[in-house]
C-alpha positions as CSV (number, residue, x, y, z in Angstrom):
1,M,-0.1,-0.3,0.3
2,A,1.1,3.3,-0.8
3,E,2.5,5.7,1.5
4,K,0.2,8.8,1.9
5,G,0.9,11.7,-0.3
6,K,2.8,15.0,1.1
7,I,3.5,18.0,-0.5
8,L,5.8,20.1,1.5
9,V,7.5,23.7,-0.2
10,G,10.1,25.8,0.7
11,E,12.4,28.7,-0.5
12,N,15.8,30.1,-0.1
13,D,17.1,33.3,-1.6
14,G,14.8,33.0,-5.0
15,H,15.2,29.2,-5.5
16,C,11.4,27.4,-4.8
17,L,11.2,24.2,-3.6
18,I,8.1,21.6,-3.8
19,R,8.7,18.3,-2.5
20,M,6.6,16.0,-3.2
21,T,6.6,12.4,-1.3
22,G,4.2,9.3,-1.0
23,D,1.1,8.9,-3.4
24,V,0.2,12.3,-4.5
25,R,-3.6,12.6,-5.6
26,V,-6.1,15.2,-6.2
27,T,-6.6,15.8,-2.2
28,L,-4.2,18.0,-2.2
29,C,-4.5,19.8,-5.5
30,T,-6.2,22.6,-4.2
31,S,-3.0,23.8,-1.8
32,L,-0.7,22.9,-4.8
33,N,-2.6,25.4,-7.0
34,Q,-2.3,27.8,-4.4
35,Y,0.8,27.7,-3.8
36,I,1.6,27.6,-7.6
37,N,-0.3,30.3,-7.5
38,T,2.0,32.7,-4.7
39,I,5.4,31.6,-6.4
40,F,4.4,34.3,-9.2
41,T,3.8,36.8,-6.9
42,K,7.8,36.9,-5.7
43,P,10.0,39.1,-6.8
44,G,13.9,37.2,-8.3
45,V,12.9,33.9,-8.3
46,E,16.0,32.3,-10.0
47,S,14.9,28.4,-10.0
48,V,11.6,26.0,-9.3
49,L,12.8,23.1,-8.0
50,I,10.4,20.2,-7.9
51,D,11.7,17.3,-5.3
52,M,10.3,13.8,-6.6
53,R,12.9,11.6,-5.1
54,D,10.3,10.6,-2.8
55,I,7.2,9.9,-4.5
56,E,5.4,7.1,-5.2
57,G,2.5,8.1,-7.7
58,L,0.9,10.9,-9.0
59,D,-2.3,11.5,-10.6
60,S,-3.4,13.2,-13.7
61,T,-4.4,16.3,-11.9
62,T,-1.1,16.9,-10.0
63,L,0.4,16.2,-14.0
64,G,-1.9,18.9,-14.6
65,L,-0.8,21.3,-12.1
66,L,2.8,20.6,-13.0
67,A,2.3,21.8,-16.4
68,K,0.8,24.8,-15.1
69,L,3.6,25.3,-13.1
70,A,6.3,24.5,-15.9
71,L,4.1,27.0,-18.4
72,A,4.5,29.9,-15.6
73,C,7.6,30.0,-15.2
74,Q,8.3,30.3,-18.3
75,Q,6.0,33.4,-19.4
76,S,7.2,34.5,-15.7
77,Y,10.7,33.9,-15.3
78,S,11.8,32.3,-18.8
79,L,13.1,29.2,-16.9
80,R,12.4,25.6,-17.0
81,P,11.5,24.0,-13.3
82,K,14.1,21.1,-12.3
83,L,12.6,17.9,-11.3
84,F,14.3,15.6,-9.5
85,C,13.0,11.9,-9.8
86,S,14.5,8.7,-10.7
87,N,11.0,6.7,-10.2
88,E,11.2,4.9,-13.4
89,S,7.3,4.4,-13.6
90,V,6.5,8.3,-12.4
91,L,9.0,9.3,-14.8
92,K,7.7,7.5,-17.5
93,T,4.1,8.9,-17.0
94,I,5.6,12.5,-17.5
95,E,7.0,11.0,-20.7
96,V,3.8,9.7,-22.2
97,M,1.9,12.8,-21.4
98,E,4.6,14.8,-23.2
99,L,5.4,17.1,-20.4
100,D,9.1,16.1,-20.0
101,E,10.1,18.6,-23.0
102,Y,8.9,21.6,-20.4
103,F,11.0,20.3,-17.3
104,E,14.8,19.9,-17.0
105,I,14.3,16.3,-15.5
106,I,17.2,15.2,-13.1
107,R,17.4,11.5,-12.2
108,S,20.2,11.8,-9.4
109,R,19.2,11.4,-6.0
110,N,21.6,14.5,-4.7
111,L,19.7,17.7,-4.0
112,E,20.4,21.0,-2.4
113,E,18.5,20.9,1.0
114,I,15.8,23.9,1.6
115,D,13.7,24.1,4.8
116,V,10.5,23.0,4.0
117,A,7.1,22.9,5.4
118,E,4.2,21.1,4.9
119,L,1.4,22.1,3.1
120,P,-2.0,21.5,4.5
121,C,-5.1,19.4,2.5
122,N,-7.8,22.3,1.8
123,P,-11.1,20.3,1.7
124,D,-12.8,22.9,-0.2
125,E,-14.6,20.7,-2.7
126,Q,-15.9,23.2,-5.2
127,R,-11.9,24.7,-5.1
128,A,-10.6,21.4,-6.2
129,R,-13.5,20.6,-8.8
130,E,-12.4,23.9,-10.6
131,D,-8.3,23.1,-10.0
132,V,-9.2,19.3,-11.1
133,L,-10.9,20.8,-14.5
134,E,-7.9,23.6,-15.0
135,A,-5.6,20.7,-14.5
136,H,-7.1,18.3,-17.2
137,R,-7.7,21.4,-20.0
138,L,-4.3,22.2,-19.7
139,L,-3.0,18.7,-20.6
140,I,-5.5,18.3,-23.2
141,E,-4.2,21.6,-24.3
142,L,-0.5,20.5,-24.2
143,N,-1.0,16.9,-25.6
144,P,-4.1,16.7,-27.8
145,R,-3.8,12.6,-28.0
146,C,-4.8,12.9,-24.5
147,E,-8.2,14.0,-24.6
148,P,-9.9,10.6,-24.9
149,D,-9.0,9.8,-21.7
150,F,-10.0,13.1,-20.0
151,I,-12.9,14.5,-22.2
152,D,-15.7,12.8,-20.1
153,L,-14.2,14.1,-16.9
154,V,-14.1,18.2,-18.0
155,R,-17.4,17.5,-19.6
156,Y,-18.6,16.3,-16.0
157,L,-16.4,18.7,-13.8
158,E,-17.9,21.8,-16.2
159,D,-21.5,20.8,-15.4
160,Q,-20.4,20.4,-11.8
161,V,-18.9,23.8,-11.9
162,S,-21.1,25.8,-14.0
163,V,-23.8,24.9,-11.0
């Protein structure tokens, strides 16, 4: 059984770190999306690091939010986030979704330590639906071949969000 997922964040001298451990799922998406949005209000961001060295798995919502992060990094700071991961299954998923071109993928276990704090799980269901919808629309936009996999979910969430 996979370990419950956690997302920890930290910053040091213009370096933003997002550390994911265990099995990262939709329940953490609202907190992650809120944190991602705060990164782009900060002046002087030099790097964004995603530490997935201890990740066991992640879902499509998390992938969509990581894509959002990568695109925003390019637009706001002209940089590619560095993604540290050695989990071949996770790396394969990122590759299949064609997200590998948006990150500098580093398969090493070495990463400078930055103090981190755990993001709380935000139980706002309506906000979560909106975040899941945003993430999946972005995945389809970046890789139209994913549309058959996600279109039913997108349509369902569009109905739910508009209620």
